[in-house]
N, C-alpha and C positions, 0 to 999 in steps of 0.2 A: 607541210608537204613531205614529211619524212617517210610516210608509208608509200608514197608514189614515186619519189626520185632519190630518196636516201640522203646521206650526207654528201654535200657537193664536194667535188674534187678540190676546189679552191680551199675549202675548210680543212679537208684532210691534209692538204699540202702545208698549210700554215701550222697545223698541229704537229706534223712531223718535223717541220723546220725548227719549231720551238723546243724540240727534244734534243738537247745537247749531247745525249748519250749515243745518238745514232750517227753513223758515218753516211756519207753521200750515197754509197752503194746500198746501204741498208735502207735508206729512205726510199730509193727507187724501187727496191724489192718489195718493201712494205706497202708502198702506194699501189703497186700492181695487185698484190694479194688482197688489199682492202677493197679495191675496185671489183675484183672477181667476187668477193664475198658480198659486196653491196648488190651486185646484179642478181646473185643467187637468192639473197634474202627478199629482194623485191619480187622476184619471180615466184617464190613460195607464197608470199602474201597475196599476190595477184591470183595465183592458182586457187588458194583457199577461198578468196572472195568469190571467184567465178563458180567454183564447185558448190559452195554452200548457199550463196545468195541467188545465183543465176540457174545453174543446172539442177540444184537440189531444192530451190525455193520457188517463189512466185515471181515471174518475170516483171509483172506490172509493179509489184512492190519494190523489186530491185531497182527499176528505172526511177521510181519516185524517190527512193532513198538516195540514189546517186545524184539525182538532180539537186536535191536539197544540200547534199554534201558539197557539190561543185559550186553552188551559189555561195556557200560559206567560205570556201577556199578562195573564191574570186574577190572577197572583201579584204584579203591580206595584201601586203605590199608586194607588187609584181605578180599578184595572184592571177589576174586575167591572162597575162602573157604565158605564165607557167602552165595554166590549164590548157590553153590552145596547143602548146608544144607537146604536152603529154597526150592530148587527144589525137593530134595528128599522127604521132608514132603508134598509138594503139590501133588507129584505123588502118594505117599502112600495113602493119604486121598482120592484122586480122584479114584484110583484103588479100594479102599474099597467101595466107594459110587457106583461105576459102577459094582460092583460084579466081578471085575477082580482079579484073584489070581495068574496068571502066573508069574508076576514080583516081587511078594512080597518076595520070598526067595532070589532073587538076590539083593534086596534092604536091606536085613537084617531084615525083619519083619516076624517072624515065625507065620504061621497060620493067617495072616492078622492083627496081633496085633502089636502095637508099643512098647510093653513091652521089647522085646529083644534089640531094638535100645536104649531105655531109659537106660537100665542096662549098655550097652556098653558105652553110652555117660557119664553116671555117673562115671564109672570106669576111663574113660579117663580124666574127670575133676579132680578127686581126684589125679590121678597120675601126671597130668599136674601142679596142684597147688604145689605139692612137688618138682617137677623138676624146676618150676619157681623160687621157693625160693632158690634152690641150685644154679641156674644160677645167680640170683641177688646177693647172698652172694659172689660168685666167682668174679663178676664184682666190688663189693664194696672193696674186699680185694686187687685187682690189676686191676684198671681201664685201665691201659695201655696195659693189656694183652687181652682186649676184641677186637673182630673183627666182621666182617659182619656175620660170621657163628653163633657166640654167639647171636647176635641180632636177627637173623632169628629163632633160637631156642626159644628165649623168645617170639617172636610173635606167634610161633606155640603153645607154652604152653598157652599163653593168649587166643588164639582162642579156644583151647580145653576146657578151663574153660567156655568160653562164649557159646560154641556150645549147651550145655544142655539146657540153657535158651532159646536160639534162636529156636531150634528145637521144644521144648515143646510148646512155645508160638505160633509159626507159625502153628504147627499142630492143636492146640486148636482153633485158629482163622479160619483155613480152615474148620474144622469140623462144627463150628458155621455157617459159610457161606453156607455149603451144607445141613444143617439141618433146614434152614429157612422155617417155616411153613406158612409164609405170601405169598408164591408163590406155584404153583402146583408142583407135583412130576416130571412132564415132564420138567418144567423149572429148577428144581434142577438138573435133569440129564444133561441138557444142560450146566449148570454152571460147573458140574463135568467134562464134556468133555473139556471145556475151561481150567479148572484148571489142567487137565492132560497135556494138551499141554503146558501150562505155566510152569509146573514143569519141563518138558523136555527142554524147552528153558533155564530155569535157570541153568540147569545142563550142558549147552553148546551143546546140541543136536540140532543144528540149522536146522530147517525144514521149510523154509519160504513159500514153495508152498503147503500148506495144506488147504483143505476145511473142513467144518463141517462133510460132509458125509464120508470123509476119516478118520477123527478122530473117528467117530462112528464105522466104519468098523474095525479100528485098536483096539478099546476098546473091541469089541465083539470077537476078535480073540482068 
């Protein structure tokens, strides 16, 4: 998932904490700089994909290729959950850029803002961290008592902790991609239409036979 959400904040933090040459203040500064860089790199990759494969290529081929890619990503550990989170953020940002409000309530974005989802994700992360500790303590006390259900719970808690970072980063990168002033407004709108389709693909809504005109009509509905 490196091309889609980059290096997770948790991984960056561990790497910085293991560098004894850095002070606490330096770690905080570097973490912020690396996060900004992470979002910029993801935005550039997304822009290149949409410009080359969606705007400058064949829409049907784009959808077919992305469907196949997402199916592969879904086979990885926590892949299905990550795909849905990425897809939701792509769709929310694209809907906002296209002036589409009809789906925002369904996606959990009140009034076109990501604030509601951020609050929910933060609450889930805090609750998951507490439950993760409880599950780990339980397994440490009696490893023989652990089972597949316990391991599944731990994975769920881990993902809920990561989800806030993933959704925040992916959303920021998508907004950067669609606010690129080096291209025209019309070109940004075309990017948004491709991003909308990509978001639906990541959520498992497989629609391989779609043309740019169909997407435009769907967006204006």
